[in-house]
C-alpha positions as a Markdown table, in Angstrom:
| # | Residue | x | y | z |
|---|---|---|---|---|
| 1 | Unk | 48.2 | -46.5 | 3.6 |
| 2 | Unk | 48.1 | -42.7 | 3.9 |
| 3 | Unk | 46.9 | -40.5 | 1.1 |
| 4 | Unk | 48.8 | -37.3 | 0.7 |
| 5 | Unk | 47.3 | -34.3 | -1.0 |
| 6 | Unk | 49.6 | -32.4 | -3.2 |
| 7 | Unk | 49.3 | -29.0 | -4.8 |
| 8 | Unk | 48.9 | -28.9 | -8.6 |
| 9 | Unk | 51.9 | -27.5 | -10.4 |
| 10 | Unk | 49.6 | -25.2 | -12.2 |
| 11 | Unk | 48.7 | -22.2 | -10.1 |
| 12 | Unk | 45.1 | -21.1 | -10.4 |
| 13 | Unk | 45.5 | -17.5 | -9.6 |
| 14 | Unk | 43.1 | -14.8 | -10.6 |
| 15 | Unk | 44.6 | -12.2 | -12.9 |
| 16 | Unk | 44.8 | -8.8 | -11.0 |
| 17 | Unk | 45.1 | -5.2 | -12.0 |
| 18 | Unk | 46.8 | -2.4 | -10.2 |
| 19 | Unk | 44.8 | 0.6 | -9.0 |
| 20 | Unk | 46.6 | 3.6 | -7.6 |
| 21 | Unk | 45.4 | 6.8 | -6.0 |
| 22 | Unk | 47.1 | 9.7 | -4.4 |
| 23 | Unk | 45.1 | 11.0 | -1.5 |
| 24 | Unk | 45.5 | 13.7 | 1.2 |
| 25 | Unk | 47.2 | 12.5 | 4.4 |
| 26 | Unk | 44.1 | 13.2 | 6.4 |
| 27 | Unk | 42.0 | 10.9 | 4.2 |
| 28 | Unk | 44.6 | 8.2 | 4.4 |
| 29 | Unk | 44.6 | 8.5 | 8.2 |
| 30 | Unk | 40.8 | 8.3 | 8.2 |
| 31 | Unk | 40.8 | 5.2 | 6.0 |
| 32 | Unk | 43.4 | 3.6 | 8.2 |
| 33 | Unk | 41.3 | 4.2 | 11.3 |
| 34 | Unk | 38.2 | 2.8 | 9.6 |
| 35 | Unk | 40.1 | -0.2 | 8.5 |
| 36 | Unk | 41.3 | -0.8 | 12.1 |
| 37 | Unk | 37.8 | -0.4 | 13.7 |
| 38 | Unk | 36.2 | -2.7 | 11.1 |
| 39 | Unk | 38.7 | -5.5 | 11.7 |
| 40 | Unk | 40.5 | -5.3 | 8.4 |
| 41 | Unk | 44.1 | -6.4 | 8.7 |
| 42 | Unk | 45.3 | -4.0 | 6.0 |
| 43 | Unk | 44.3 | -0.7 | 4.5 |
| 44 | Unk | 44.2 | -2.4 | 1.1 |
| 45 | Unk | 41.7 | -5.0 | 2.4 |
| 46 | Unk | 39.5 | -2.3 | 3.7 |
| 47 | Unk | 39.6 | -0.1 | 0.6 |
| 48 | Unk | 38.9 | -3.1 | -1.7 |
| 49 | Unk | 36.0 | -4.2 | 0.4 |
| 50 | Unk | 34.5 | -0.7 | 0.7 |
| 51 | Unk | 34.9 | 0.0 | -3.1 |
| 52 | Unk | 33.4 | -3.3 | -4.1 |
| 53 | Unk | 30.4 | -2.8 | -1.7 |
| 54 | Unk | 29.8 | 0.8 | -2.8 |
| 55 | Unk | 30.2 | -0.1 | -6.5 |
| 56 | Unk | 27.7 | -2.9 | -6.2 |
| 57 | Unk | 25.2 | -0.7 | -4.4 |
| 58 | Unk | 25.4 | 1.9 | -7.2 |
| 59 | Unk | 24.9 | -0.8 | -9.8 |
| 60 | Unk | 21.9 | -2.3 | -7.9 |
| 61 | Unk | 20.3 | 1.1 | -7.4 |
| 62 | Unk | 20.7 | 1.9 | -11.1 |
| 63 | Unk | 19.2 | -1.4 | -12.2 |
| 64 | Unk | 16.2 | -1.2 | -9.9 |
| 65 | Unk | 13.2 | 0.8 | -11.1 |
| 66 | Unk | 11.9 | 3.1 | -8.4 |
| 67 | Unk | 8.5 | 4.7 | -8.7 |
| 68 | Unk | 6.9 | 7.4 | -6.7 |
| 69 | Unk | 3.5 | 6.7 | -5.1 |
| 70 | Unk | 1.8 | 8.6 | -7.9 |
| 71 | Unk | 3.7 | 6.8 | -10.6 |
| 72 | Unk | 3.1 | 3.4 | -8.9 |
| 73 | Unk | -0.7 | 4.2 | -8.7 |
| 74 | Unk | -0.8 | 5.2 | -12.4 |
| 75 | Unk | 1.1 | 2.1 | -13.4 |
| 76 | Unk | -1.2 | -0.3 | -11.6 |
| 77 | Unk | -4.3 | 1.6 | -13.0 |
| 78 | Unk | -2.9 | 1.2 | -16.5 |
| 79 | Unk | -2.4 | -2.5 | -15.9 |
| 80 | Unk | -5.9 | -3.1 | -14.4 |
| 81 | Unk | -7.8 | -0.8 | -16.9 |
| 82 | Unk | -5.9 | -0.7 | -20.2 |
| 83 | Unk | -7.1 | 1.8 | -22.8 |
| 84 | Unk | -9.1 | 0.5 | -25.8 |
| 85 | Unk | -7.0 | -0.2 | -28.8 |
| 86 | Unk | -6.7 | 2.7 | -31.4 |
| 87 | Unk | -6.9 | 2.2 | -35.1 |
| 88 | Unk | -3.2 | 1.8 | -35.6 |
| 89 | Unk | -3.1 | -1.0 | -33.0 |
| 90 | Unk | -6.2 | -2.7 | -34.6 |
| 91 | Unk | -4.4 | -2.6 | -38.0 |
| 92 | Unk | -1.3 | -4.1 | -36.5 |
| 93 | Unk | -3.3 | -6.9 | -34.9 |
| 94 | Unk | -4.9 | -7.6 | -38.3 |
| 95 | Unk | -1.5 | -7.7 | -40.1 |
| 96 | Unk | -0.2 | -10.0 | -37.4 |
| 97 | Unk | -3.1 | -12.4 | -37.7 |
| 98 | Unk | -2.8 | -12.5 | -41.5 |
| 99 | Unk | 1.0 | -13.1 | -41.3 |
| 100 | Unk | 0.6 | -15.7 | -38.6 |
| 101 | Unk | -2.1 | -17.6 | -40.5 |
| 102 | Unk | 0.2 | -17.5 | -43.6 |
| 103 | Unk | 3.1 | -19.0 | -41.6 |
| 104 | Unk | 5.3 | -15.9 | -42.2 |
């Protein structure tokens, strides 16, 4: 007996939004050429791929902390040789210990 797979009557499509842009003819021609040389079957496919890739790179760069060599050295030195606690920090530790012991 053969088992036949059937499609569900409920379509599981992802909701989409429309994005429109008016661009100079020369830009459109450049985009079409780029789409063709990168193997995209349509200009829309190329534009969506490029926009998503670029947007993700911007987000990744924004979320990643970058330190210069000097900043990196200062950060490591601060971790390896922390400053002695000042009076305000000592008082805060004391309040914490008191509250923690009291169960607050």
